C-alpha positions, 0 to 999 in steps of 0.5 A: 500500499503506498502512501496516497492509498494509505491517508485516503483509507485513513481519512476516510474512515475517520467519520466512523469513529468519529460518530460515537464520540460526536452523539455522545459528546453532544448528548452530555452537553444537551444534558449539562447544559440543564445544570447536571452534571452526567458522568454516565456516557460510558453506561448508557452508551454500553446500554445503546449497543447491547440494545441495537445489537439484541433488536438487530439479532431479534429484527434481522435486516432492520438496522433503523429499528436497532438504532431507534431500540439503542436510543429507547433503551438508553433514554429508560435507563437514563430516568435512573439517574434523572430521578437521583440526581433531580428529585432526591438529589443526590451527589451527580458525581456519584450518582453518575459513577453509579449509573456507569457501574450498573450499566456494566454489570447489566448488559454484561449480565444480558448479554451473556444470558441472551447468548448474543456474545460474538454474533455478527449483526446484518449492520449499514451498508455505506451510502453512495452518493452519485455521481459525487461518490465517483469523485477521485479522493473527494467522492471516497471520503466525503460520499461514501459514508454510512447514513448515520454519518451524514444523519450526525451533521442534522443532529448537531444543526438541530441541536444546536438551533434548539439549544441557542434560537428557541425558547426551550433552548433558552429555558434549558440555558437558564436552568443550567446557568442560575436556576433560582432566577429560572424558577423565579420566572415560572420555568420548572427546574425539575421538568426541564432538568429530566427533559434535558437529561432524558434527550440527551441520553438519547442521542448517547444510546444513539452513539452505542448503537452504531458502535454495535450495529454499524461499526462492529457489527457485534456486540461484545461486553464492555466495547465501548472501551472508554469511548464515553469517557473520552466523550465527558473529557470531549465536553470541557475541550469544546466548552459546552458547543456542539460545534467545537465537539463535533471538531474535538470528536473528528481529531478523536475519530482520526486518532483512533481510525489510525490505529487499524490502519499502522497495523494492516500496513505493517509499520512495526509500532508496539500494540499497546501503545497504540491503543493508548494514543486515544487516552494520550490524546485526551490528557493532552488535550486537557492540559492544553484546555488548562493552558490555554483557556484564557475566558474561563472554563464557561461551563453552566453556572448551577452544573453539578449543583442540585436545585432546593427550591426553599433555598432560592435566594 
């Protein structure tokens, strides 16, 4: 394989590896804009991956149904987290970590009992946008991706519009910035935070379903491999804004896509060093953000703080 083919194949596969990071980070942004610190991405991605794989095995040839099931399953499980942090006002870090461990155990148990381990899925074929797909180099990279890659861009446009151009988005952001003032204005803090958590979790579930149904095309216990934690870091890197999160996801997608291509090219690099690369990049990005962020963290003002109406000032 010459250098040109290596680069084209690498860049063309980057969107597939970037989509889970992008969708998971966007789901976290939606939730955290309401003031809820959400660390459940790793667990909810596993729920989405299991639900997508199981549905695909039960309804062969219907990947769209599998992805919808992944979104629905993650949304249902996220209600547990929503009740813990919004209704019961449990510490959001502890609640998030607890839900992750719960999801890891639950998916491992169900996947084993249902015997879904390592069973090949039908998957989702790439969508060739003819005649643009016939353009040399550009066609392979931009116009021969699976439908979810293109759908992800539309989702980002829709969510960005909702958060910053609609009254609902204004209320969600107000709840995250100053819940006391929003409450005084008649905005329901509980309703909007639960809504943001469930809506964001559906995107996280879609990210997990994409891994099992479209990318890997099988279910393996713990198959998300820490992508949810990288998505948490991406939110900080993006300063809780959708478009920088998409750019960061593309960066990590390129890094992850490089690993199998280096191995296929026969380049002698220690295997475990390559597997560490995404996490080393995460550390580097966080250091860079901490060193260069002269504008402050820009996190929502009430992030991680439970709202108690009786304590409103």
